[in-house]
C-alpha positions in Angstrom: 109.4 94.1 79.6 107.4 96.4 81.8 108.7 97.3 85.2 106.7 96.7 88.4 105.1 100.2 88.4 104.0 99.9 84.7 102.6 96.5 85.6 100.6 98.0 88.5 99.3 100.7 86.2 98.2 98.2 83.6 96.4 96.1 86.3 94.7 99.3 87.6 93.5 100.1 84.1 91.8 96.7 83.8 90.5 96.6 87.3 92.7 93.8 88.6 94.8 95.7 91.1 93.2 95.3 94.5 95.4 97.9 96.1 93.8 100.7 94.0 92.3 103.4 96.2 91.1 105.4 93.1 91.8 107.1 89.8 93.1 110.6 90.1 93.5 113.0 87.2 97.2 112.3 86.9 97.3 108.6 87.7 96.3 105.9 90.2 96.4 106.2 94.0 97.3 102.8 95.5 98.0 101.7 99.0 101.5 100.3 99.5 101.9 96.5 99.0 103.3 96.6 102.6 102.6 99.0 105.4 105.8 100.0 107.2 103.8 103.0 108.4 100.0 103.0 108.4 98.6 104.7 105.4 101.6 104.4 103.2 100.5 105.1 99.6 101.9 105.6 96.1 100.7 107.8 93.3 101.4 106.0 89.9 101.5 108.3 86.9 99.2 107.3 84.0 100.1 107.6 81.3 103.4 106.0 82.4 106.4 108.2 81.9 110.0 107.7 83.1 110.3 110.8 85.4 108.4 113.9 86.4 110.6 115.8 84.0 108.9 113.9 81.2 105.6 115.6 82.1 105.1 119.0 80.7 102.9 121.9 81.6 99.5 121.0 82.9 100.3 117.3 83.2 103.2 118.1 85.5 101.2 120.6 87.6 98.3 118.0 87.9 100.6 115.3 89.1 102.1 117.6 91.8 98.6 118.8 92.8 97.3 115.2 93.1 100.4 114.3 95.2 99.7 117.2 97.6 96.0 116.3 97.7 96.9 112.8 98.8 99.0 114.3 101.6 96.1 116.5 102.7 93.9 113.4 102.8 96.4 111.5 104.8 96.7 114.3 107.4 92.9 114.2 107.8 92.3 110.4 107.6 95.3 109.3 109.8 96.9 110.8 112.9 100.0 111.7 110.9 101.9 114.9 111.9 103.5 115.4 108.5 103.8 113.7 105.1 107.0 112.7 103.3 107.0 112.6 99.5 109.6 110.4 97.8 109.9 110.3 94.0 113.0 108.3 93.0 112.2 106.2 89.9 115.5 104.4 90.2 114.7 100.7 90.5 111.4 101.0 88.6 111.9 103.8 86.1 108.3 104.7 85.8 107.1 107.9 87.5 105.6 107.1 91.0 105.7 108.9 94.3 105.8 107.2 97.7 103.5 109.2 100.0 104.4 108.4 103.6 102.5 109.6 106.7 104.9 110.2 109.6 103.7 109.9 113.2 104.6 111.4 116.6 104.7 107.9 117.9 107.6 106.9 115.8 111.0 106.0 117.3 112.8 109.4 117.5 115.9 107.8 115.8 113.7 106.9 112.8 111.4 109.9 112.8 113.8 112.3 111.2 115.1 109.9 108.5 113.6 109.0 105.1 111.2 106.1 105.8 112.8 104.0 103.1 116.1 104.1 104.8 115.0 103.1 108.3 112.0 100.9 107.8 112.2 97.4 106.3 109.4 97.6 103.7 109.8 93.9 102.7 109.3 92.8 106.3 106.4 95.2 107.0 102.8 94.0 107.3 101.5 93.1 103.9 98.5 95.0 102.4 95.2 93.3 103.4 91.9 94.4 101.9 90.2 93.3 105.1 92.5 95.3 107.4 93.1 98.3 105.0 89.7 98.5 103.5 88.3 101.1 106.0 91.4 103.3 105.4 91.0 103.0 101.6 87.3 103.9 101.9 88.1 107.0 104.0 90.6 108.1 101.4 88.1 107.7 98.6 85.6 109.7 100.5 88.0 112.5 101.3 89.3 112.7 97.7 85.9 112.1 96.0 87.3 109.1 94.1 
């Protein structure tokens, strides 16, 4: 049985994943299913592999370059002051990176902690094409997707 990340990649490949921002060389850029912080995205490796250590040579370099390019885009498209990159692959053992914009407006007690430890992702505002569409369009334009 495929884990949730592999399922999202399969849906992206067939065009049925509405959270897809675009296809990057190393995988799929998607907006988070919830938005604990505005602009929260994930990069999903395609082909699906368990970890970054399973990528070799150019494939590994491309994934890391794509990840950084998303961060550059977020710094331009949002008012983020920095970007956090979280690649865990523990619950869903398919390579994916959470790319999280961080803001000066955050509660100071949360601002210096990993977002996944201080924000309730399950309770956050759900992804909405109507609300998030302009952000997704801006990201596509910046990244030429």
